[in-house]
N, C-alpha and C positions, 0 to 999 in steps of 0.2 A: 504494500500500500504506500502511495506517495506521501512523503513527509516534507513539510516546509519548516525551516527555522530561520530566525533573523538574528543579526548581530552576533555571529558565531566566531569564536576564537579559531584562527588558522593554525595555531601552534600544534595541536594534535593531528591536524589534517595534512601536514607536510613534514618530512623527516628532518629538514633543516631547523625546524621549530623556531622560526622568527616570530616575534611577539605581536602579530597583526591580526586584524579582524576582517571577516567577510560580511557584506551587507545582508546576504541571503544564501542559504544552502538548501537544496532540494535533493532528496534521495528517492530514486525510483527502483522498482523491483520487477517491472514488466515492460515489454516493448510497447504495449498499448498506452501506458503512462507516458512513455517517451514521445509518442505521436501527438499527445495533447499539449506538450510544451511549446510555448511560443516566446518570441522575443529573443534578445541577445543574452547568451550565457556562456560560461566556461565549463567544460567537462573536466572533472578531476577524478583520477583513480585513487591510488594509495598515496599520492604526493611524494613518492620517493625520488622523482626526477624533476621536481618543481620547487622553485624558491620564490616566495612572496616577499618582495622588497619593501612593501608598504601595505596599508589597508587596501582591501580589494572592493571596488564599488559595484562591479557587475555581479549578477546572480551566479552561483556555482551549482552545477548538477553533478551528482554522483550516481553512476550506473552500477547497481548492486546485483546484477544477474549472476547466479552462482551455480548453474547446472553443469554437469559433466555427463555426456552420453557417449558410449563406446559401441562401435560396430566392428565386427571381425569378418575378414574375407580370407581366402587362401594365402594371400601374399601381404596383406596390409591390416593394420588397425586404423580405423577412422574415428577421430574424437571430435565431437561438437561441444565447445566449452564456452560458458557464459563469460562476458567481459569482466565481471566482478570477482572472478576466482583469483586468488593469490597465485602468482606465477610459481613460486617455489613449492607451494602446496600441490600444484598440478604436476610438477616434476616428480615429487615424492609419490603422488597417486599413480602415475604411469609406471614407475619402477616397482611399486608394491604389487601392481597388476601385471608384471612381466611384460611391459611395453617399453623397450629401450629406445634411445634416441636423444632424449633431452638431458642426459646426465652431465654433459659439459656445461649446460646452462643453469646448473643448480645454484641456488642462493642469490640469483639476481633479484633485486627488490622490484616491487611493482605488481600490477595486475595483468591478467591475460589480455584485456582490452588495450593496454598500453604496449604490449609486446610487438605487434606489427607496426605500430606508429614509428617506433625507434628502430625497428628490425634488430631487436636486442641480440647480442652475440657475446661469446666468450670462448677462449681456448679452441679457436679454429672452427667454431660452429655458429651459424646465424639461424635465428628462428624461421626466417623466410624460406629456408630450405624445406621445411616440413609443413608449411601452410598450404592448404589446398584452396581455401577460400575465406573471405572475410565478409560478414554481413554487417551492413551499416545503414543508418538513416541519413539521407541527404537533406541537410537543413535548407538548402536553396530550393530544391524541387519538391521537398516534402514527400519523398518517395523512398521506398526501400531499395537498396542496391546490393548485389552480391558480386564481390571482386574475386576473380580467380587469381592465381599466383602471379601471372604475367601482368595483369592490370593493376596489381598492388605496386608495381614499379619499385621493387626493393633494391636498395643500394646500401653501402656502408652507413649504418645508423640513420637510414633515411627510407622514406616511402612516400607514396602519393598522399597518404593521410597526414604525414608531417608537413608536407609542402602546401597542403590545401587549407592550412590555418583554421582547423576546427570545423570545416564544412561537414565532414562525415563523422557520425557518432557510432562507434563500433559497439555492437551488442553481442556478437558471437564470432568465434574463430573456429574454423574446421581444420584439423591437422590430419595429415596422412603419414603414418609411421610404418615404414617397411619392416617386415618380419626378418628379412635378411640383413641383420645388424652387423656392422663392422665398427670396432672401437676406433675413435678418432684421438690419436695420441701424438700428433705432430706439432704440438704447440706448447711452448713454455715447459713448466715442470712436469707436465703429463708425459713427456718423452721418457721419463725415468721409470714409468710403470711397465710391467711385463706385458708382452703382446697377448697373452691369454687372460688378461684382466677382465672382470665382469663389469657390466654397466653399473651395477650397484657399487662396486669398488671404485669406479671412476667418479661417481657422484660423491662418495665419501672423501676422496682425494681432493676434489674441487672444493668441497665445503671446508676442508682443513686449510687449503691454500688461501681461500678467500678470507677465512677467519684470521689467518696469520698476517694478512696484508692489509685488510680493510677494517676500519673501525665500525663497531656495532652502533647504528644510529640511535638505538634506544639508550645507549650510554654516552656516546659523543655524537650529537646531532650533525648529520651530513646528508648529502644527496648523491653519494657515490662518486663516480668519475665526473669531475666538473667539466673537463675539456675532452673533445674528440681527439683521437690519435690522428694527426694530420697526414694526408696522402699527398705526396709531391712527385714531380717528374723525376725520371731516373737521372737525368743530367744534373739537376740540382742536388740530388742525393749524393752522386759521385763527388761533387765539389765539397759537400759537407763532410763526406767520409775522409777526404784528404786532410781536412782540418781536425776532425774528430774520429779517429780510426775505430773507436769502441762504440760508436753511435748505435743505439738499439733500433733495429729495423726489421721489416717483414715484407717480402714481395707480394704484390696484389695484381689484379687484372690490368691489362693494357700496358704492361711494362712499368707501371708506377710502383712507388715504394711507400709503405706506411711506416711512419716514425712513432716511437713510443713517447707520447707527450710527457708522461711522468719522468722519463729519463732526461728530457730537455730541461724540465723544471728543476730536477735534482742537480743537474750539472751547474746550475746557477746558484746553488747553495741556499735554496729558498725553503727547504723543509723547516717547519717551525716559524716561518716568517709571518708576522701578524699585522693586521690593520684593524685597530679597535678590538672588537670581540671576535673577529673572524681570523682564521689562521690556516696555513698550509699544514696538513697533518704531518707529524714528526716522523712517521714511518712510511707514508705513501704520499708522494708529492702530487699525484693526480687528484687527490681528495682534499677539498677545502672543508673546514669544520667550523661549527658554531662553538667556539671554545669558552666564551664568557659573555653570555647575554648579548650576542652580536645584533647589530641593526642592519637594515638593507644596504645603507650607504657603506658600511664596513665591507660587506661582501663584494659590492661593485668596485670599490677602490682596490681591494686585494686582487680581484680577477683582472682588472685593468692594468695593474702594475705587473702582474705575471705576463700578460699578453705583450706588453711593451718591452719587457726584458728579453723574452724569447725572440721577438721580432728583431730586436737590436743585435743580439748575439748570433742567432742562427738564420735570420732572414725568413722565418717560418711564421705564418699566421695561425694562432690557436683559435678555434671556434668552440663556443660553449656547447657541451652535450646536454646540460641541464636546461630546463625551461625557466627563464627568468621572467617574473611578472611585476609590472607596475600596477597602478590603480585600475587600469582599464584592460590589461591583458598582456600578451607576449611582448617582450621588449628585446632589443638588440643589446649586446654587450659592447 
């Protein structure tokens, strides 16, 4: 049943926990309720990738559809999952039911509905590889639309949903999980695992790695990776590699090279660097944290300083992976 609330604290609704308020929050639990919504509003999932830098004047809508339906064929499992399901809860559910594939994506914060927007990924796997279709309400035409994988236009941390600035409201994602499973161990610390490792063991390894590297937002408020890993042309990379032989990098499509943004920030000695109550995490340079009652201006100043330093030293532009919000909506860094 639809619930409306006014003057709601945003602190528990986003993992960076800045001390601001929303004018109105509406929670919906059915697609029929979504069809009845009118006017301008922001859709908010679990708030793990969103930072509110001030009070928010627009209405906020939270889509809390939480169903998981599984169908099995000779070669595949097909999962239809509500947008409100917690992502890691889905990963755990699939492995508990002997459906491998998502193990490399364990412990990524957020909801299923947010997963295709960012095309979430980790340890050499992106969620778009497994998405068969995405069901969404088109706010412009006020019609339902089902996107197949190709029409989602997935790219690195990108999709048509991200580029369309809130036009499409995702209610359900359909995943296609092949039964012919092969362990994906070609990225980072997972290379050290034995080739006969199980999906469950990979998930436990990923959880251990993430817990060792990333601060728990319940203890140290944060929004995960603040910046995208930049993708640059090979020529620019070769020039950087001459100056910085140990530069962390990974080859990607079209001959381009992905750099590790955390490595770039770390080389500048910025771990622990603070602006007001916001800081670069002492162990993970890619994560900015709310260390001591931070304000929105602290976060923006810190992020801008990092961007400027990285551009000055490496000639690389860092883009925000988090969604930064001002009083009206999405803002640029």
